[in-house]
C-alpha positions in Angstrom: 32.9 10.6 37.8 30.1 13.1 38.0 31.7 15.0 35.1 31.9 11.8 33.0 28.2 11.1 33.7 27.3 14.6 32.7 29.2 14.3 29.5 27.6 11.0 28.7 24.1 12.5 29.3 25.0 15.4 27.1 26.1 13.1 24.3 22.9 11.0 24.7 20.7 14.1 24.6 22.5 15.4 21.5 22.1 12.0 19.8 18.4 11.9 20.7 17.8 15.3 19.3 19.6 14.3 16.1 17.5 11.2 15.8 14.4 13.3 16.4 15.3 15.7 13.5 16.0 12.7 11.3 12.5 11.3 12.1 10.9 14.7 11.3 12.8 14.8 8.0 11.5 11.4 6.9 8.0 12.2 8.1 7.8 15.6 6.4 6.5 14.4 3.0 3.6 12.5 4.8 2.9 15.4 7.1 2.7 17.8 4.3 0.4 15.6 2.4 -1.8 15.1 5.5 -2.0 18.8 6.1 -2.7 19.7 2.4 -5.2 17.0 1.6 -6.8 16.2 4.9 -6.5 18.9 7.5 -6.8 22.0 5.2 -9.9 20.7 3.2 -11.6 19.7 6.5 -11.1 23.1 8.1 -12.0 24.8 4.9 -15.2 22.9 4.5 -16.2 23.7 8.1 -15.9 27.5 7.5 -17.4 27.1 4.1 -20.6 25.6 5.6 -21.4 29.1 7.0 -21.1 30.7 3.6 -23.0 30.8 0.3 -20.6 30.3 -2.6 -21.1 29.3 -6.2 -17.4 29.3 -7.3 -17.9 32.4 -9.5 -18.9 35.2 -7.1 -17.5 36.2 -3.8 -18.5 34.0 -0.8 -21.3 35.5 1.2 -21.6 34.9 4.9 -24.9 33.0 5.7 -24.4 32.1 9.3 -26.5 29.0 10.1 -28.6 29.6 6.9 -27.3 26.4 5.2 -28.1 24.3 8.2 -31.6 25.9 8.5 -32.2 25.2 4.8 -31.0 21.6 5.4 -33.5 21.1 8.3 -36.4 22.3 6.1 -35.3 20.2 3.0 -37.8 17.4 2.5 -35.4 15.8 -0.1 -32.7 15.6 2.5 -35.0 13.5 4.7 -35.6 11.1 1.8 -31.8 10.9 1.0 -31.0 10.3 4.7 -33.6 7.5 4.8 -32.1 5.9 1.6 -28.6 6.1 3.2 -29.8 4.4 6.4 -31.7 1.7 4.4 -28.6 1.0 2.4 -26.4 0.8 5.5 -28.9 -1.3 7.6 -29.3 -3.9 4.8 -25.7 -4.0 3.4 -23.8 -4.4 6.7 -25.5 -7.5 8.2 -25.9 -9.3 4.9 -22.3 -8.6 4.0 -20.9 -9.5 7.4 -22.9 -12.8 7.6 -21.8 -13.9 4.1 -18.2 -12.9 4.8 -18.2 -14.8 8.1 -19.7 -18.0 6.5 -17.1 -17.9 3.7 -14.3 -17.4 6.2 -15.5 -20.4 8.2 -15.6 -22.6 5.1 -12.1 -21.5 4.0 -10.9 -22.2 7.5 -11.7 -25.9 7.2 -8.4 -26.6 5.4 -10.0 -27.8 2.2 -8.1 -28.2 -1.0 -7.8 -25.0 -3.1 -8.3 -22.7 -0.1 -5.7 -20.3 -1.4 -7.3 -20.2 -4.8 -10.8 -19.5 -3.3 -9.3 -16.9 -1.0 -7.8 -15.1 -4.0 -11.0 -15.3 -6.0 -13.1 -13.8 -3.2 -10.6 -11.0 -2.7 -10.3 -10.0 -6.3 -13.4 -7.7 -6.2 -11.7 -5.7 -3.5 -8.7 -5.2 -5.7 -10.8 -4.1 -8.7 -11.8 -0.5 -8.9 -15.3 0.4 -7.8 -15.9 2.3 -11.1 -14.8 -0.6 -13.3 -16.8 -3.1 -11.2 -19.9 -0.8 -11.4 -19.7 -0.7 -15.2 -19.6 -4.5 -15.4 -22.6 -4.8 -13.0 -24.5 -2.1 -15.0 -24.3 -4.5 -18.0 -25.3 -7.5 -15.8 -28.4 -5.6 -14.5 -29.4 -4.2 -18.0 -33.1 -5.1 -18.5 -33.2 -6.2 -22.1 -29.6 -7.6 -22.8 -28.3 -8.1 -19.2 -26.8 -11.3 -18.1 -29.0 -11.6 -15.0 -32.3 -11.3 -16.8 -31.0 -13.7 -19.5 -30.5 -16.4 -16.9 -33.9 -15.6 -15.3 -35.4 -16.0 -18.7 -34.0 -19.5 -19.0 -36.4 -20.4 -16.1 -39.3 -18.5 -17.6 -38.9 -15.5 -15.3 -39.4 -12.1 -16.8 -36.7 -10.1 -15.1 -37.4 -6.5 -13.9 -35.7 -3.3 -14.9 -33.1 -3.6 -12.1 -31.7 -0.1 -12.5 -34.8 1.6 -13.8 -37.3 0.5 -11.3 -37.8 2.3 -8.0 -38.5 -1.1 -6.4 -35.3 -2.8 -7.5 -32.7 0.0 -8.0 -31.6 0.1 -4.3 -31.6 -3.7 -4.2 -29.3 -3.8 -7.2 -26.8 -1.4 -5.7 -26.9 -3.4 -2.4 -26.1 -6.6 -4.3 -23.1 -5.1 -6.0 -21.8 -3.4 -2.8 -22.0 -6.7 -0.8 -20.2 -8.5 -3.6 -17.5 -5.8 -3.7 -16.6 -6.0 -0.1 -17.1 -9.6 0.9 -13.4 -10.3 0.2 -12.1 -7.7 2.6 -14.3 -8.7 5.5 -13.6 -12.4 4.8 -9.9 -11.9 5.1 -10.3 -10.2 8.5 -12.6 -12.9 9.8 -10.3 -15.7 8.4 -7.3 -14.2 10.2 -9.3 -14.2 13.5 -10.5 -17.7 13.0 -7.0 -19.0 12.3 -5.8 -17.3 15.6 -8.2 -19.4 17.8 -6.3 -22.1 19.6 -7.4 -25.6 18.6 -7.3 -26.6 22.3 -10.6 -24.9 22.9 -12.4 -27.0 20.3 -10.7 -30.2 21.5 -11.8 -29.5 25.0 -15.3 -28.9 23.8 -15.3 -32.2 21.8 -14.3 -34.0 25.0 -17.2 -32.5 26.8 -19.5 -33.6 23.9 -20.3 -30.1 22.6 -22.1 -29.9 19.3 -21.2 -27.6 16.4 -23.7 -24.9 17.4 -22.4 -24.8 21.0 -18.8 -24.4 19.8 -19.8 -21.7 17.4 -21.8 -19.8 20.0 -19.4 -20.1 23.0 -16.0 -20.3 21.3 -15.9 -19.1 17.7 -18.2 -16.1 17.8 -16.8 -14.6 21.1 -13.2 -15.1 20.1 -13.6 -13.3 16.8 -15.7 -10.5 18.3 -12.8 -8.0 18.2 -12.5 -8.6 14.5 -16.3 -8.4 14.1 -16.1 -5.0 15.9 -13.4 -3.8 13.5 -15.4 -5.0 10.4 -18.5 -3.4 11.7 -16.9 0.0 12.2 -15.3 -0.1 8.8 -18.6 -1.2 7.2 -20.5 1.6 8.8 -18.1 4.2 7.5 -17.9 2.6 4.1 -21.7 2.4 3.7 -22.3 6.0 4.7 -19.7 7.1 2.2 -21.1 5.1 -0.7 -20.8 7.0 -4.0 -19.2 5.2 -7.0 -21.9 2.6 -7.3 -24.7 5.1 -7.2 -23.0 7.5 -9.6 -22.4 4.8 -12.3 -25.3 2.5 -11.8 -28.2 4.8 -11.2 -27.2 8.4 -11.0 -29.2 8.5 -7.8 -32.4 7.5 -9.6 -34.9 6.5 -10.7 -36.4 9.5 -9.0 -34.4 9.8 -5.8 -34.7 6.1 -4.9 -30.9 5.6 -4.7 -29.9 9.1 -3.8 -27.5 9.0 -0.8 -25.7 11.6 1.3 -22.3 11.6 -0.5 -24.0 11.7 -3.9 -26.2 14.6 -2.6 -23.0 16.4 -1.6 -21.6 15.9 -5.0 -24.6 17.1 -6.9 -24.9 20.2 -4.7 -21.2 21.1 -5.0 -20.4 20.3 -8.6 -23.7 20.4 -10.4 -25.7 23.1 -8.6 -22.5 24.9 -7.4 -23.9 25.3 -3.9 -20.6 24.7 -2.1 -21.7 26.1 1.2 -24.8 23.9 1.4 -22.8 20.9 0.3 -20.3 21.5 3.0 -23.1 21.7 5.6 -24.4 18.3 4.4 -20.9 16.9 4.6 -20.6 18.0 8.2 -24.0 16.5 9.0 -22.7 13.2 7.5 -19.5 13.5 9.6 -21.5 14.0 12.8 -23.7 11.0 12.0 -20.8 8.7 11.5 -19.0 10.1 14.6 -22.1 9.5 16.8 -22.6 6.0 15.5 -18.9 5.2 16.0 -18.8 6.6 19.5 -21.9 4.5 20.4 -20.2 1.4 19.1 -17.1 2.2 21.0 -19.2 2.6 24.2 -21.1 -0.6 23.7 -18.1 -2.8 22.7 -17.4 -3.6 26.4 -20.6 -5.6 26.5 -19.9 -7.9 23.6 -16.3 -7.6 22.4 -13.8 -10.0 24.0 -10.1 -9.4 23.6 -7.6 -12.2 24.1 
């Protein structure tokens, strides 16, 4: 009997090892892609941030020179401020609009599926293609937006050529682009709330504001947390809109961190400096994410 158990255990171990090798076999293409396109570039950029390299000559070790230059760069401070302004404005505006749209679509009105598709279409469209369309909309003399403003006797500004309106223009397009994604997340959370809670609140005579504050908002807080984290990462990594709409201008009014990394790496060929900026961006996103993870226990409710 003991021998039979030992043989059974041996067969099971052999089968488990065989299944493990099959698993590795199927995972190999994804692992190779992950190593080549994620891990290797990340590690390379970390070491490159300690070098000066222009792609033509041999890399020269600079120690912390790139980071010291970054700390003294006044332009970097302006770009960092632009990035935070874009993030601070885009995230709450986008989340509020997305939540309101999700609440409206959750009412079970006719055409809900059509509206859901329409709101999600911008997410499916490429950022570059969308930016080209919005560049025409924002055009000062022949743009669609200023044309409609002119109907009401309003002389529209140069949306993309004015330091006062350029960032606003990019924010408008970015909010429009991502409303659909956030709306779908909120809508899924809203549809998962049991109707019993609302019925009990109705019996107690609760009004709409009370139900929203004490039922809806707390029970979608875990989705709100997810949307918030994704929006923060997305906002700090904004590039396509800036590149196509404004090229970081006028002046440096719409220059952001990722665009600054691009210009230093592929226009000025300062790859070491660009890598240092990239790691500063990574650290900023990491710190903000860790803070949010720490604070989630105070306002996120899982069910």
